C-alpha positions as CSV (number, residue, x, y, z in Angstrom):
1,M,0.0,0.0,0.0
2,N,1.5,3.3,-1.0
3,A,1.7,6.5,1.0
4,L,-1.4,8.1,-0.6
5,L,-3.5,5.0,0.1
6,R,-2.3,4.8,3.7
7,W,-3.2,8.5,4.2
8,G,-6.6,7.9,2.6
9,L,-7.3,5.0,4.9
10,A,-6.3,7.0,8.0
11,V,-8.6,9.9,6.9
12,W,-11.5,7.5,6.2
13,L,-11.1,5.9,9.6
14,V,-11.2,9.2,11.4
15,L,-14.1,10.6,9.4
16,S,-16.2,7.5,9.8
17,F,-16.7,8.2,13.5
18,S,-19.6,10.7,14.0
19,P,-19.5,13.4,16.7
20,A,-22.2,11.5,18.5
21,Q,-19.7,8.7,19.0
22,A,-17.0,10.9,20.5
23,G,-15.6,9.6,23.7
24,V,-16.7,6.0,23.1
25,P,-13.5,4.0,22.6
26,T,-13.1,1.8,19.6
27,V,-11.8,-1.7,20.1
28,A,-10.1,-3.6,17.3
29,A,-10.7,-7.3,17.8
30,A,-10.0,-10.5,15.9
31,S,-13.2,-11.9,14.3
32,D,-13.1,-15.1,16.3
33,L,-14.2,-12.9,19.2
34,Q,-17.3,-11.7,17.4
35,F,-19.8,-13.3,19.7
36,A,-17.7,-13.6,22.9
37,L,-16.5,-10.0,23.0
38,A,-20.0,-8.7,22.1
39,E,-21.3,-10.5,25.2
40,A,-18.4,-9.2,27.3
41,A,-19.0,-5.6,26.2
42,R,-22.7,-5.9,27.1
43,R,-21.8,-7.2,30.5
44,F,-19.1,-4.6,31.0
45,E,-21.6,-1.8,30.1
46,A,-24.1,-3.2,32.5
47,D,-21.5,-3.4,35.3
48,T,-19.9,0.0,34.7
49,G,-22.2,2.1,32.5
50,Q,-19.3,2.6,30.1
51,R,-19.9,2.0,26.4
52,L,-17.5,0.5,23.8
53,R,-17.5,0.4,20.0
54,L,-16.3,-3.0,18.7
55,N,-14.7,-3.5,15.3
56,F,-14.1,-7.1,14.2
57,G,-11.7,-8.2,11.4
58,S,-8.5,-10.0,10.7
59,S,-5.7,-9.5,13.2
60,G,-3.2,-8.8,10.4
61,N,-5.3,-6.0,8.9
62,F,-5.8,-4.4,12.3
63,R,-2.1,-4.6,13.0
64,R,-1.4,-2.6,9.8
65,Q,-4.1,0.0,10.5
66,I,-2.9,0.6,14.0
67,A,0.6,1.1,12.7
68,Q,-0.8,3.7,10.2
69,G,-2.6,5.6,13.0
70,A,-6.1,4.2,13.0
71,P,-8.0,5.5,16.1
72,F,-8.2,2.3,18.1
73,E,-7.7,2.2,21.8
74,L,-7.5,-1.5,22.5
75,Y,-6.3,-4.3,20.2
76,L,-7.2,-8.0,20.7
77,S,-5.3,-10.1,18.3
78,A,-5.6,-13.8,17.5
79,D,-1.9,-13.9,17.0
80,E,0.4,-12.5,19.7
81,A,3.1,-11.8,17.2
82,Y,1.1,-8.8,15.9
83,V,1.0,-7.3,19.3
84,H,4.7,-7.8,19.9
85,A,5.4,-6.2,16.5
86,L,3.3,-3.1,17.4
87,H,4.9,-2.8,20.8
88,A,8.4,-3.0,19.2
89,E,7.4,-0.1,16.9
90,G,6.1,2.0,19.8
91,H,2.4,1.8,19.0
92,T,1.2,0.1,22.2
93,E,1.7,0.9,25.9
94,D,3.5,-2.4,26.5
95,A,3.5,-6.0,25.3
96,G,0.1,-6.5,26.8
97,V,-1.2,-9.9,28.1
98,V,-2.2,-13.3,26.7
99,Y,-6.0,-13.4,27.2
100,A,-6.8,-16.8,25.5
101,I,-5.7,-19.7,23.5
102,G,-7.9,-20.4,20.5
103,R,-9.1,-23.7,18.9
104,L,-9.7,-24.6,15.3
105,A,-12.8,-26.6,14.3
106,W,-14.2,-28.1,11.1
107,L,-17.6,-26.5,10.6
108,Q,-20.4,-27.6,8.2
109,R,-24.1,-27.2,7.7
110,A,-26.3,-29.1,10.1
111,G,-28.4,-32.1,8.8
112,R,-25.9,-33.5,6.3
113,N,-25.4,-36.7,8.3
114,D,-21.8,-36.8,7.3
115,L,-19.9,-35.0,10.0
116,P,-16.3,-36.3,10.2
117,S,-15.3,-38.1,13.4
118,S,-12.8,-36.7,15.9
119,D,-10.4,-39.5,14.8
120,D,-10.4,-38.1,11.3
121,P,-11.7,-34.5,11.4
122,L,-10.6,-33.6,7.9
123,A,-12.1,-36.6,6.2
124,A,-14.6,-34.2,4.5
125,V,-11.8,-32.5,2.7
126,R,-10.6,-35.8,1.2
127,E,-14.2,-36.6,0.2
128,A,-14.6,-33.2,-1.5
129,Q,-11.3,-33.8,-3.4
130,A,-12.6,-37.2,-4.6
131,I,-15.9,-35.7,-5.8
132,H,-14.1,-33.0,-7.7
133,A,-11.6,-35.5,-9.2
134,Q,-14.5,-37.6,-10.5
135,G,-16.1,-34.6,-12.1
136,E,-19.1,-34.7,-9.9
137,G,-18.9,-31.2,-8.5
138,R,-16.7,-28.7,-6.8
139,P,-17.5,-28.7,-3.1
140,R,-15.8,-25.6,-1.6
141,I,-13.6,-25.7,1.5
142,A,-13.6,-22.5,3.4
143,L,-10.9,-20.9,5.5
144,A,-9.6,-17.5,6.5
145,N,-6.9,-16.0,4.3
146,P,-3.6,-17.2,5.7
147,D,-1.9,-14.0,4.5
148,H,-3.3,-11.9,7.4
149,A,-5.7,-14.1,9.4
150,P,-4.2,-16.3,12.2
151,Y,-6.9,-18.9,11.9
152,G,-6.2,-19.1,8.2
153,V,-2.6,-19.9,9.1
154,A,-3.7,-22.6,11.5
155,A,-6.1,-24.0,8.9
156,R,-3.3,-24.2,6.4
157,Q,-1.0,-25.9,8.9
158,A,-3.8,-28.5,9.8
159,L,-4.3,-29.2,6.1
160,E,-0.6,-29.6,5.6
161,H,-0.4,-31.9,8.7
162,A,-3.0,-34.1,7.0
163,G,-1.3,-34.0,3.6
164,L,-4.3,-32.1,2.1
165,W,-3.0,-28.6,1.5
166,A,-1.7,-28.9,-2.1
167,D,-4.5,-31.0,-3.5
168,S,-7.2,-28.8,-1.9
169,A,-6.1,-25.7,-3.8
170,S,-8.8,-25.7,-6.4
171,L,-11.5,-26.2,-3.7
172,R,-10.4,-23.5,-1.2
173,I,-12.4,-20.3,-0.8
174,L,-10.8,-17.7,1.4
175,G,-12.6,-15.4,3.8
176,E,-11.1,-12.0,4.6
177,N,-11.3,-13.1,8.2
178,V,-12.4,-16.2,10.1
179,S,-15.9,-14.9,10.6
180,Q,-16.4,-14.6,6.9
181,A,-14.9,-18.0,6.4
182,A,-17.6,-19.4,8.7
183,Q,-20.2,-17.8,6.5
184,F,-18.6,-19.4,3.5
185,A,-18.4,-22.8,5.2
186,L,-22.2,-22.8,5.7
187,S,-23.1,-21.7,2.2
188,D,-24.9,-24.0,-0.3
189,D,-21.9,-24.9,-2.4
190,A,-19.5,-25.6,0.5
191,R,-18.6,-28.9,2.0
192,G,-17.6,-27.0,5.1
193,G,-14.6,-25.1,6.5
194,L,-11.9,-24.6,9.1
195,V,-12.9,-21.9,11.5
196,A,-12.6,-20.7,15.1
197,W,-14.3,-23.0,17.6
198,S,-15.6,-19.9,19.4
199,L,-17.7,-19.1,16.3
200,A,-19.0,-22.7,16.1
201,L,-20.1,-22.5,19.7
202,A,-22.1,-19.3,19.2
203,P,-25.9,-19.8,19.3
204,E,-26.3,-17.7,16.2
205,L,-24.4,-20.4,14.2
206,G,-25.1,-23.4,16.4
207,E,-28.7,-23.6,15.3
208,R,-27.7,-24.3,11.7
209,S,-24.3,-26.0,11.9
210,E,-22.3,-28.8,13.4
211,F,-18.6,-29.2,14.1
212,V,-15.7,-31.3,15.1
213,L,-12.6,-30.0,16.8
214,I,-9.1,-30.1,15.2
215,P,-6.4,-31.4,17.5
216,E,-4.2,-28.6,18.8
217,A,-1.1,-30.6,17.9
218,W,-2.0,-30.2,14.2
219,H,-1.1,-26.5,14.1
220,E,0.9,-23.9,15.9
221,P,-0.8,-22.6,19.1
222,L,-3.3,-19.8,18.6
223,V,-1.9,-17.6,21.3
224,Q,-4.1,-14.6,21.5
225,R,-2.8,-11.4,23.1
226,M,-4.3,-7.9,23.8
227,A,-2.7,-4.6,24.5
228,L,-3.7,-1.0,25.0
229,V,-2.8,1.3,22.1
230,R,-0.8,4.4,23.0
231,G,-3.2,7.2,24.1
232,A,-5.9,4.8,25.2
233,G,-8.5,6.4,27.5
234,D,-10.0,5.4,30.8
235,T,-12.9,3.3,29.4
236,A,-10.6,1.2,27.1
237,R,-8.2,0.8,30.0
238,A,-11.1,-0.4,32.3
239,F,-12.3,-2.9,29.8
240,Y,-8.8,-4.2,29.3
241,H,-8.6,-5.0,33.0
242,W,-12.2,-6.2,33.2
243,L,-11.4,-8.9,30.6
244,Q,-8.7,-10.2,32.9
245,Q,-11.0,-10.6,35.9
246,D,-13.3,-13.6,36.6
247,E,-16.4,-12.4,34.8
248,G,-14.5,-11.6,31.6
249,R,-12.5,-14.9,31.7
250,E,-15.7,-16.9,32.3
251,I,-17.2,-15.5,29.1
252,L,-14.2,-16.4,27.1
253,A,-14.2,-19.9,28.5
254,D,-17.8,-20.3,27.7
255,Y,-17.0,-19.7,24.0
256,G,-14.3,-22.4,24.0
257,F,-11.2,-20.3,24.6
258,R,-8.5,-21.9,26.8
259,L,-7.4,-19.5,29.4
260,P,-3.8,-18.8,30.1
261,G,-2.3,-21.5,32.4
262,A,-4.8,-24.2,31.5
263,D,-3.6,-27.6,30.3
264,V,-3.3,-28.2,26.6
265,D,-5.9,-30.7,25.2
266,T,-4.9,-32.2,21.9
267,E,-8.1,-34.2,21.6
268,A,-11.7,-33.1,21.0
269,P,-13.6,-33.0,24.3
């Protein structure tokens, strides 16, 4: 992205916030937090009377936007490396804290009667490849874009672990983030997709989907870190600390996130 485009993005981000929203901090959050963080923000507002504005997207894109001066006050990344990079560049107050360890899941439409077993959670990908090779269709396999989405990186690693990455190229459809990948996974032409377990557990998706967990040993750990952006105000700071207390941690746990210090589980529960 050249200098003119970076300047234009920064201007657009600033102008997109109306005067009525002044004083309400904007949180940049990985899209695997779409449902968990929305619930946390509602509970935080009920507890404190303080409002937040939540923006969900890919961690890599937010990392670039913060480096370019986007007016975010708190950053929750699905890959701690992005937070460390911003801190090294002087954009965050400190290196922040690990708030969760994410899990990857195979997600598909409910009612298909062909959900893979936990012993072979990527069997559906091989089945889709066989169907396509026989000229009987092109079932799509959804995942987030590995270029900037941590769950896309984990999905690629899981497919590589199973020896399915190269041969699935013609079937893959990439979401801009893992939330969009989940939408693609449940579309009519998709066999399913590799997405965040936290999304699969959300009631909004649970009513029309089913899933099987991918063993954590099949990909690098999804260590999720958050940090306050330099210049963060009191409300963002309060929410940052609230998420580290019991109520915030319980919400994250309810959506399938492993909390820091918990044991690693390589098998589906």
